[in-house]
C-alpha positions as a Markdown table, in Angstrom:
| # | Residue | x | y | z |
|---|---|---|---|---|
| 1 | Unk | 79.4 | 117.7 | 86.1 |
| 2 | Unk | 76.3 | 118.8 | 88.1 |
| 3 | Unk | 74.2 | 117.7 | 91.0 |
| 4 | Unk | 70.9 | 116.0 | 89.9 |
| 5 | Unk | 67.9 | 114.7 | 91.8 |
| 6 | Unk | 67.7 | 111.6 | 89.5 |
| 7 | Unk | 68.7 | 110.0 | 86.3 |
| 8 | Unk | 67.4 | 111.2 | 82.9 |
| 9 | Unk | 66.1 | 108.9 | 80.3 |
| 10 | Unk | 69.0 | 106.8 | 78.9 |
| 11 | Unk | 71.4 | 107.5 | 81.8 |
| 12 | Unk | 73.4 | 104.9 | 83.5 |
| 13 | Unk | 73.2 | 104.9 | 87.3 |
| 14 | Unk | 76.1 | 103.8 | 89.5 |
| 15 | Unk | 76.0 | 103.6 | 93.3 |
| 16 | Unk | 78.8 | 103.1 | 95.8 |
| 17 | Unk | 78.8 | 103.9 | 99.5 |
| 18 | Unk | 75.3 | 105.4 | 99.3 |
| 19 | Unk | 76.4 | 107.9 | 96.6 |
| 20 | Unk | 74.6 | 107.7 | 93.2 |
| 21 | Unk | 76.2 | 109.0 | 90.0 |
| 22 | Unk | 74.1 | 109.4 | 86.9 |
| 23 | Unk | 76.0 | 109.2 | 83.6 |
| 24 | Unk | 75.1 | 109.7 | 79.9 |
| 25 | Unk | 76.0 | 106.6 | 77.9 |
| 26 | Unk | 79.0 | 108.3 | 76.2 |
| 27 | Unk | 80.3 | 109.6 | 79.6 |
| 28 | Unk | 79.9 | 106.1 | 81.0 |
| 29 | Unk | 82.2 | 104.8 | 78.2 |
| 30 | Unk | 84.9 | 107.4 | 79.1 |
| 31 | Unk | 84.6 | 106.9 | 82.8 |
| 32 | Unk | 84.2 | 103.1 | 83.0 |
| 33 | Unk | 87.7 | 102.6 | 84.3 |
| 34 | Unk | 88.1 | 105.9 | 86.1 |
| 35 | Unk | 88.4 | 106.7 | 89.8 |
| 36 | Unk | 86.3 | 109.6 | 91.1 |
| 37 | Unk | 87.4 | 111.0 | 94.4 |
| 38 | Unk | 86.3 | 114.1 | 96.3 |
| 39 | Unk | 88.6 | 116.6 | 98.1 |
| 40 | Unk | 87.3 | 119.4 | 100.3 |
| 41 | Unk | 90.0 | 121.6 | 98.8 |
| 42 | Unk | 89.8 | 120.6 | 95.1 |
| 43 | Unk | 86.3 | 119.2 | 94.6 |
| 44 | Unk | 85.9 | 116.1 | 92.4 |
| 45 | Unk | 89.1 | 114.5 | 91.1 |
| 46 | Unk | 88.9 | 112.1 | 88.2 |
| 47 | Unk | 91.8 | 109.9 | 87.3 |
| 48 | Unk | 92.3 | 107.0 | 84.9 |
| 49 | Unk | 89.8 | 108.3 | 82.3 |
| 50 | Unk | 89.6 | 106.6 | 78.9 |
| 51 | Unk | 90.7 | 108.7 | 76.0 |
| 52 | Unk | 87.9 | 109.8 | 73.6 |
| 53 | Unk | 88.1 | 108.7 | 70.0 |
| 54 | Unk | 88.0 | 111.5 | 67.5 |
| 55 | Unk | 86.0 | 111.4 | 64.3 |
| 56 | Unk | 88.3 | 113.3 | 62.0 |
């Protein structure tokens, strides 16, 4: 996770409450049902993330 000025080609852009999040397509799949919160003490907290499928 990093701070970006804008989306890169192929990124998905999500916006809520004036905050924009830019995700690569694969990350969007994993985070589609997740909640992302921010805590001053702990930084970004992600819960409810999809499990990645493994290719052997």
